[in-house]
C-alpha positions in Angstrom: 100.3 123.6 109.6 102.1 125.9 112.4 101.0 126.7 115.6 99.6 130.0 114.9 97.1 128.6 112.3 96.3 125.7 114.4 95.3 128.2 117.3 93.3 130.2 114.9 91.6 127.1 113.7 90.9 125.9 117.3 89.9 129.4 118.4 87.1 129.8 115.0 86.0 126.4 116.3 85.4 127.2 119.7 83.7 130.2 119.5 81.1 128.8 116.8 80.8 125.7 118.8 80.5 127.9 122.0 77.6 130.3 120.0 75.5 127.5 118.9 75.5 126.1 122.6 74.3 128.9 124.0 71.5 129.2 121.5 70.8 125.6 122.4 70.8 126.8 126.2 68.4 129.3 125.4 65.8 127.0 123.8 66.2 124.5 126.6 65.3 127.4 129.0 62.4 128.4 126.6 61.1 124.5 126.8 61.5 125.0 130.9 64.2 122.4 130.9 66.6 124.2 133.1 68.8 121.4 134.2 69.8 121.0 130.5 69.8 124.7 129.6 72.0 125.5 132.6 74.5 122.4 131.7 74.6 124.1 128.1 74.9 127.4 129.3 78.0 126.6 131.3 79.5 124.5 128.5 78.7 127.4 126.0 80.4 130.0 128.0 83.5 127.3 128.4 83.7 127.1 124.9 83.4 131.0 123.8 86.1 131.4 126.4 88.9 128.8 125.1 87.8 130.4 121.6 88.9 133.7 122.5 91.9 132.8 124.6 93.1 130.9 121.6 92.5 133.9 119.5 94.6 136.0 121.9 97.4 133.6 123.0 98.4 131.5 119.9 101.5 130.4 121.7 100.0 128.7 124.3 96.6 127.4 123.0 94.1 125.3 125.0 92.7 122.4 123.1 92.0 119.8 125.7 89.2 121.5 127.7 87.1 122.3 125.1 87.6 118.6 123.8 86.4 117.3 126.8 83.3 119.7 127.0 82.3 118.3 123.8 82.9 114.7 124.6 80.9 115.0 127.5 77.8 116.7 125.5 78.5 113.7 123.0 78.1 110.9 125.6 75.2 112.5 126.9 73.2 112.8 124.0 74.3 109.6 122.4 73.4 107.6 125.9 70.0 109.4 125.2 69.9 111.0 128.5 68.3 114.4 126.5 65.9 114.2 124.0 67.1 112.9 120.6 67.4 116.5 118.7 70.4 116.8 120.7 72.3 114.6 118.3 71.8 117.2 115.6 73.8 119.8 117.7 76.5 121.4 115.5 79.4 119.7 117.4 78.3 116.5 116.3 79.3 117.3 112.5 82.4 119.7 112.9 83.7 117.4 115.3 85.9 115.2 113.0 87.6 118.5 111.8 88.6 119.2 115.4 89.8 115.6 115.8 92.1 115.9 112.5 93.3 119.3 113.7 94.1 117.9 117.1 95.7 114.5 116.5 98.0 112.8 114.0 96.0 111.7 110.9 95.6 107.7 112.0 94.7 108.4 115.5 92.3 110.9 114.2 90.7 108.8 111.5 90.5 106.0 114.0 88.5 108.0 116.4 86.1 109.4 114.0 85.4 106.1 112.8 84.7 104.8 116.0 82.5 107.9 116.8 80.6 107.7 113.6 79.9 104.0 114.4 78.2 105.0 117.4 76.5 108.1 116.5 74.8 105.8 113.6 73.9 103.3 116.0 72.3 105.3 118.1 70.4 107.5 115.5 69.2 104.5 113.9 67.5 103.6 117.2 66.4 106.9 118.3 65.3 108.4 115.2 62.7 107.5 112.3 61.9 108.1 108.9 63.3 111.1 107.0 64.6 112.8 110.1 67.0 109.8 110.6 68.2 110.1 106.9 68.7 113.8 107.2 71.2 113.3 110.6 73.0 110.7 108.7 73.4 112.6 105.4 74.8 115.8 107.5 76.9 113.9 109.6 78.7 112.0 107.1 78.8 114.6 104.7 80.8 116.6 107.4 83.3 113.6 108.0 83.8 113.3 104.6 84.7 116.6 104.1 86.9 117.0 106.9 88.5 113.7 105.7 89.4 115.0 102.6 90.6 118.3 103.7 93.0 116.9 106.2 94.4 114.3 103.9 94.9 116.8 101.0 96.6 118.9 103.0 98.9 116.0 104.5 99.7 115.0 100.9 100.5 118.6 100.1 102.8 119.0 102.8 104.7 115.7 102.2 105.1 116.8 98.7 106.7 120.2 99.7 108.8 118.6 102.0 110.0 116.1 99.2 110.6 119.5 97.1 112.9 121.0 99.7 114.8 118.2 100.5 115.8 117.5 96.7 119.1 119.0 95.2 118.2 121.0 92.1 121.6 120.8 90.2 121.7 116.8 90.4 118.1 115.7 90.8 119.1 113.8 93.9 118.5 114.2 97.6 120.2 116.9 99.4 122.8 116.9 102.0 120.7 117.5 104.8 118.3 114.8 103.9 121.5 112.6 103.6 122.3 113.1 107.1 119.0 112.6 108.4 118.4 109.4 106.6 122.0 108.2 107.6 121.5 108.5 111.1 117.9 106.9 110.7 119.7 103.9 108.8 122.4 103.7 111.2 120.2 103.2 114.3 117.9 100.7 112.6 121.0 98.4 111.4 122.0 98.5 115.1 118.4 97.4 116.1 117.6 94.9 113.8 121.1 93.6 113.4 121.2 94.0 109.6 123.8 95.7 107.1 123.9 98.5 105.1 126.4 99.5 102.1 127.1 102.9 101.2 128.2 103.7 97.3 130.0 106.9 96.1 129.9 107.9 92.6 132.2 110.2 90.7 133.4 111.0 87.4 137.1 110.6 87.1 137.7 113.9 85.2 136.3 117.2 86.9 133.0 117.8 85.1 130.8 121.0 85.5 128.5 120.6 88.0 125.7 120.2 85.6 126.9 116.8 84.8 126.0 115.8 88.0 122.4 115.5 86.6 123.7 113.2 84.0 125.2 111.0 86.6 122.3 110.8 88.6 120.1 109.8 85.9 122.4 107.1 85.0 122.3 105.8 88.9 118.8 106.1 89.5 117.5 103.1 87.3 119.7 100.7 88.8 118.6 101.6 92.5 115.7 99.5 94.4 112.6 101.1 95.6 113.8 101.6 98.8 117.5 102.7 97.9 118.5 106.5 97.8 120.8 108.6 96.0 122.2 111.9 97.5 124.6 114.6 96.4 127.6 114.9 98.7 130.1 118.0 97.6 131.0 117.1 94.2 130.1 113.4 94.1 126.9 111.2 94.6 126.3 108.9 97.4 123.5 106.1 97.7 122.4 104.3 100.6 121.6 100.7 100.1 120.2 98.5 103.1 120.4 95.0 102.9 119.9 92.0 105.1 123.5 90.9 106.0 127.3 91.7 105.3 127.2 89.3 102.4 124.1 90.8 100.6 126.1 94.3 101.2 129.2 92.9 99.2 126.9 91.4 96.3 125.1 94.9 95.8 128.7 96.8 95.8 130.0 94.1 93.0 126.9 94.3 91.1 127.2 98.3 90.8 130.8 98.1 90.2 130.5 95.7 87.5 127.5 97.7 85.7 129.6 101.1 86.1 131.1 103.3 82.8 134.6 103.1 82.6 134.7 107.0 83.5 132.7 106.9 86.8 134.8 106.0 89.9 133.0 103.7 92.4 134.0 103.4 96.1 132.0 101.4 98.8 131.8 101.6 102.2 130.2 99.1 104.6 129.7 100.8 108.2 131.1 99.1 111.3 129.0 98.3 114.2 129.6 101.3 116.1 130.2 104.0 113.1 128.4 107.1 113.4 127.0 109.3 110.8 129.9 111.5 110.5 132.6 108.8 110.7 130.6 107.2 107.7 130.7 110.6 105.7 134.5 111.2 106.3 135.6 107.4 105.2 133.0 108.1 102.1 134.8 111.1 101.0 138.4 109.4 101.6 137.4 106.6 99.7 136.0 108.1 96.5 139.0 110.4 96.4 141.2 107.2 96.2 138.9 105.4 94.0 139.2 108.4 91.7 143.0 108.0 91.3 142.7 104.3 90.6 142.9 103.2 87.1 139.5 102.7 85.5 139.9 98.9 85.4 141.0 98.7 89.0 138.9 96.1 91.4 136.5 97.7 93.6 137.4 100.4 96.1 135.8 98.6 99.5 136.2 100.1 102.9 135.2 97.4 105.8 135.9 96.9 109.1 135.6 93.2 108.1 138.3 93.4 105.9 142.0 93.4 106.0 142.6 95.5 103.4 140.4 98.3 101.8 142.0 98.3 98.4 141.5 96.1 95.7 138.7 94.1 96.5 137.7 91.4 93.8 134.2 90.6 94.0 
């Protein structure tokens, strides 16, 4: 959801909530409850004004002030300061949708569940019979709809993000995703003192680009669930996290042993201070050298922990 859509969503919510609050204030004035009516009137005006502002200025929309207004109303009604019918106000049912639109999924879910628990307890104490069931049914229906709507929207966005990160010719992840993941994995290795193996795969003879898909289909089943395969220019690159240097060596050796004779393989184990660009430069040079070797040559390995980068027998 971009900033314009979020601003419009907030605007619609605040205008509706403000209009409902103004109607409630009119009802309280009619019951000669001027104090409650005045507070609701002020709150309703604040909500409507914030809604109009968000509708007009989508780049600088306000979400905090109306949220505080709603929390004040909610706290007063749950505490029983006003008559129990306040708990059936419009904001009590739409508040979960607002939370999910304002916060990330997990914090919004936790806050909604916490609010729902307090709401249920207060409703059970203050209402009886059919009225209690009606309030609980309406609240949980609105909460469930909000959770489903936001969850499906989140899943759809993740699916779209995955689609745009896939290279259509090879079926592997694209170059941008390689850059992003490699930066993250190198940082994690430094932070957790673990190792990382980078494998490069390429046909020994120049093949049409469509054969990258065949190469990808051959390599993917050999990867672990948390390994990833990427396209980098005319070859494929796999990122294989591991616990330590020896594990990385064994992973590289396993792929070298299982490879087909027409596939050249080069392995890079990044050094402690290697950057993402340095690793990719090493990988490109290594796979070019590996394709010039004989098909039965030992694994071509580049590592700061070895005295030589060629002819590593694993």
